[in-house]
N, C-alpha and C positions, 0 to 999 in steps of 0.2 A: 704666744699669739701676737701678731704685729699690733702696734698701737691703734691702727685704723679700726680694728675690730675688738677693742678692749675698753671696757668701762672701768672707771677708777676704783669703785668699791670692791669689785671682784678681783681686780689686779692686786689690790692691797693685801688680800688674803694670802697670795702667793709670794709676797715680797720677803726678802731676807729678814727685814725688821720684824715682821709678824712671826716668821718661823722661829727666830731666836727668842722672842718673847714667850712663845709657847714652850720652847725647849726649857727656858728658865723656869716657867711655871711648873712643868713636870718635875724638874729636879728639885725645886723648892718644896712642892707638895710631898714628894717621896721622902725628902729629908725631914719634913714635919711629921710624917707618918712614922718614920723610924724613931724620931724623938718620942712620940706618943707611946710607942711599943718598946722603948728602952734600948734601942740600938745606938742612938745618937744622943749626945747631951742636948737638952732642951735649949740651953743658952746658945749653943752652936747653931741650931736650926733657926733660932730667932735672928742671929747675926746674918746668916745666909739670906734669910728673907728680907731683912731691912736693907742690907747693902746691895743685894741683888736687885731689889725693887728700885733703889736709887739709880743703879747703873742702867737699868732698862729704861727708866724714865728719861735719862739723859742720853740715851743711845743715839748715835749720830754717824755720819759718814766715816769719821776717824775710827770709830769702833768696828765698823764693817771692814775697813782697811786693815785694822790690827788682826782681826780674825782671819782674813784672807792671807795675811803675812804668815801667821802661825801655820795655817793649813798648807801653805806652799812648802813648808819644811816637814810637817808631820804627815802630809798626804792623808789626813783623816779629819773629816769635818767636825765630828762630835768632840774629838780630843781638842781640836783648835778652839772650839767654843768653850769647853771646860777650862782650858788654859787661860783664855781671856777672862772668864768669870772668876777664876782663882786670883787673877791680878786685881780684880775689883773687890773681892770678898776678904782676902787675906787668909790667915792660918786656918780659919774654920772651914775653908773650902775642901779640906781633906775629908769632910763628912758628906760631900756632894757626890752623887753617883755611886754611893757605897753599895757594892754587890750587884750593881746594874750593868747591863750591856747596852751598846749603842742602839740596837734595835728597839729596846724599851722606849727610848726617847724618840727615835725616828718614826716608828710605826704609830705610837700614840699621838705624836704631833700630826702625822698625816691624817689620822682619824679626825682630829679636831679641825684641821683645815678643810677636809671634805665635808664635815658637818656644817661649818661656816658657809662653804660654797653652796651646799644643798639648800640651806635656809634662804639664801638669795634666789636660787633657782625656783624654789617653791613660791616666793613672792612674784617672780616673773611669770610663772604659770598662772597664778591668780589673776594677774593683769591681763594675760592672754584670754583666760576664760571669761573675764568680765567683758572684754571687747567682743568676743564671739557671741556671748549671750545677748548683748545689746543689739548687735546686728541681726541675729537670728529672729528676735522678736520684732524688730523693725520691718523685716521682710518676710514675716511669717506667711502672708497672703500674696506675696509677689510671685506670680506665675513665671516659670522658666521651663526650658526644655531639658529633660533628663537625657543623658547620652550613655550608651554602652558601646564599647569598641570605638569611641569617638564619633559615633553615628547617632543621629536623633532617634530617641526611643519613645518615651511618653512624657507628657508634662509633669512637672513637680513644683515644689515650692522652693524658691531660692533660700528662704529662711530655714527650711528643712535641711538643705545642703550644708548650710553653715552650722546648724545644730548637730549634724553628724560629726563635724570636726570638733565641736565643743565636747561631745561625748567622748571622743578619742583623747582629747587633752585632759579630760577629767580622769580617764583611766590612767593616763600618763602621770598625773599628779599622785595617784595612789601608788603607782610603781615607784615613783621617786621617794615617797614617804617610806615605803618598804625598804628601798635601797639605803636610805638614811639610817634606818634602824639597824640594818645589818652592818653598815660601815662604822657605826659609832661604837668602836671597840677599843679597849685599852689593854696593853700587855706590859706589865712590869714583873717579869718572871726570871730575869737573869739569863746567863749563858745556857743555851739549849733548852730553855724554858722549864727548868727543874725546880726553881725557887731554892736552890741549894744555899744561896747566900742572902736570901730575902725572905722575910715573913710575907706570906700571901696576903696578909691584911694590908700591906703597903699598897698592893695593886688595887684592892677594893677601895681604899681611901682615896687614891689618886683618881680612879675611875668615877667615883661618886661626885667629887668636886669638879671634875671636867665635864660632867653630864654624859659620861660614857658607861658602857657595860664592860665588865672584865671578860677578856677572851676565854672561851671554854677551854681550849688547849692551844697554847702558843708553843711553837717549836723553836723558839727564840725569835721568830717573826710571827706576825698575825697571818694566818693562812690567806692566800691570795684569791681564793674563791669568792671571798667577800668583795674584794675590789673588782673582780671580774663581773659579778652581778651588778655592781654599781655602774660600771661603764656600759654594760648591756642596757641598763635602764636609760642612760643618757642617749645611747644609740637609737633606741626605740622612739624616744621623744624627738630626736632629730629627724627620724623618718616621718613622723607626724607633721613636723614643720615643712618638710619637702613635699608631702602630699598636698597640703593646703597651698603652698607656694605654686606648685605645678597647676593646680586648679585655676588659680588667679591668672597665671601666665597664659593658659589656654583661653580663658574668658576675655583676655585683653587682645587677643589676635585680631587683626584688622577685619577679617571676614566674620568674626563672631561679635566682638565689641559689646559684650553684655555687662562687663565691669572692668574697671581699670584702677591702677594705683593713682593716688592723688598726684597731680602734676603741679608743682609749685610755681608761682609767678617768677619768671626769670630763669627757670630751669631749662636746660638744653638737652635734647635727646640725642643729637648727632652732630659731629663737627662738619659733616658734609651735606646732611639732609635736614633742613630746618623744620620740616613737618613732623619729625619723629617724636613719638611718646612711647618710650620703651619701658617694659616691666623690670626695671633695674633692681628694685628692692627684692622682688621674689626670685630673680635670678641669683642675686647675692645670697639669699636664704638657702637656695638649692646648693650652692657651693659650700656654705658654712655647714650645712647638714652633713655633707660628705666628709668634712674635716672631723666633725664630732664622731661620726661612725668609724672613722679611721682608727680611733683609740680602742675599739672593741676587740679586734683580733690580738693586738699586743697584750691587752689586759688578760685575755683568755690564756695566752701563751705564758704569762707570768705565774700561772697557778702551779706549774710543775717546777719546783725548786729542788735543788739537791739536798737530800737528807734533812737536817734540822734548819739549815738556811744556806743560801748563797746570795749574791747581790746582782744576779742577772736581771732582776726586776727593777733595780734601783734607777738605772739610766732611763728605762722606759717610763717609770712613774714621774721622774723629774720633768719629763716632756708632756706626757698625756694628761696628768692631773691639772696643771694650770691651763694647758691649751684647750682641752675639752670643756672644762667648766667656764672658762672665759669666753670661748666661742659660743657655747650654748646660751650663756647669759646675754650676750650681744644679740644673738639670733632671736631669742624670745622677746626681747625689748623691741627689736625692729618689727617682729611679726605683729605684736599687739598694736603698735603704732600704725602699721600698714592696714590692718583690719579696721581700725577705728576710722581711718580716713578713706577707706575704699569707696570709690565712686561707682554707683550702681545705676544701670540704665534699664528700668522696667519696661519702657516702650520698646526698646530693642529686643528684650527678652520675649515680649509678646509677639513681635513681628517674626522672630526666628522660629517660634512654635509653628507658625503657619507657612513658613517659606518653602515647604515641600508640598504645598497644595493640600494639606490636611491629612496626609498619610499617617502622621503620628497618632491618629485616632483609630488606627486599624484594629487594635486589640479590643477596644470597646465595641466596635462594629461586629467583630468576630463573636463576642459574647452575646450580642443582641440577636444574631442569626441563630446561634445555638439555642437560645431561650425561645426562639420562634419555631423551633422544631427541627432544624437541620442538624445533621451529624456534624461533629466537630471537624471531621476531615473535609466534608463538602463546604462547610462555612469557611474554613481556612483557604481552600482553593478559590472560592469566589472572591473573598476579600483580597487575597494576594494578587489575583488577576487584575482587579481594579486599582490596587495600590501601585503595581508595576506600570500599568497604563498611565497613571498620573506621573509617576517618577520619571519615566523615560521620555515624556513629552513636555516636561517643565520648561517654560519659557518659549515654547514654540507656538505658532499661530493656531495649530490644531489642539493644543494642550487644554485639558480640562482639569478642574479640581477633583479631588477624591470624592467629594460629595456629589458632584455632577456625574461622575462615572458610575457611582453606585446607583443614582437615580435612573440612569439609562440601562442598567443591567437587567435583563429579562428575568434572571433567576432571583432577583431581589424584589423587583416590582410586584407589589401586591402582598408580599410576605411581611414587610415591616412598615408600619405607618411612618409618614414623613417626620412627625414630631419625635419619634423614637430615634430616627437617624440623626436629627438635629441635636437631640440630647447627647447622643454618642460623640458628637463633635465639640461638646462643651468642655473646655479644659478645666473648669472649676470643679468638676466631679473628682478630680485627682487630689483635691484639698480636703475631702470630707473626713479623713482620719487625722487631720493636723492636731486637733486638741488632744487626742489620745497619744500621739507621738510626742508632742511637747510636754505633756504631763509625765510621760515615761522618762524623758531626757532631763527635764528641768524641775519636775515636781510641781509645775504650775503651767497653766495654759496661756496666761497673759490676757490682756483686754480683748473683748470680742470685737470683730470687725463690724 
């Protein structure tokens, strides 16, 4: 991911320095486990740990360059690292990587990195959820127009709209926790996963100390269905980001103008048009969501490897693991900030509810006529006739409101009292289930209005 969309803490997880520290930890833990179970001299494991720790504490650009130099000759990254480590540790290095294969190190390291990345993403989701919850309760009783097919439908609560996104991100957090549990897997089983040269207890030892679970059956590599599920979870989260971003972008359109991104003092919207206030953050979020989802198909295609292993997945994961997690980390941070500062215009929302002459109350009028004794078919015909008369003459001298057209309709006159029609036009009736809905979503209703 380019630096523009990269936050330092997440980027550090995917740095060579962090990768090599994890590699050393895996090798040192395996060596210590072998010493405990009698395969390696305990003094040798102690030397590996002490000298290795010192080397990793002093790790610098010169060490990176040395590993790269060795890899340029060996064309093998793990061997290059082990050769560098041997230079630091000395003769006892012959007990490092004993009976292990490269995938034991690479796959277990990747699991650790993905767990580290996931823990950051979970914190990001918590911040997003907190921002959504605060704004949902703030605007619990703010009336706005609900839309279906992009067309005015019936009034709703702006807080309820936000609460719906909160519920989605709460589900996404659960998905990510599940993905974390599935990806937190260690494999120290040797060539083709048979433990022929390793005591299985070594794997259990390493897994426990790294906070991982031992892989059920490693075929020399950890099966990639785990990774596919992980990236699918990231993809679903990114879709939730785009859904919320798209909502804000629509609400910020000039002809809607019900909410907009915070416009900073000194911010410029256009090099040519000084009046512009563009939804640049949510447009950016839409693009980032596409990049995160772009990792899903390659991750799914990585599942089918040849026999016990190949490395067709390797080049894919070297790209998608850092890019998808870094991109999602940045997007979630941007999303929570955008929501916290979102500027909301309740007066504009109230005006938009009535800017079609009251036809958005047609459903309640339909119910009132049916309760008064008309068949649903007759009631629908009468209400639609008056709604269309309002709609088609909006803004013309002969135009009337929906309420006026209903009052003039002979089929309605005398059937429904005026106060019943007035009540049908009251947008606040659409808020009567709010406490129930908020209790269902948040487990609380918040302060009474």
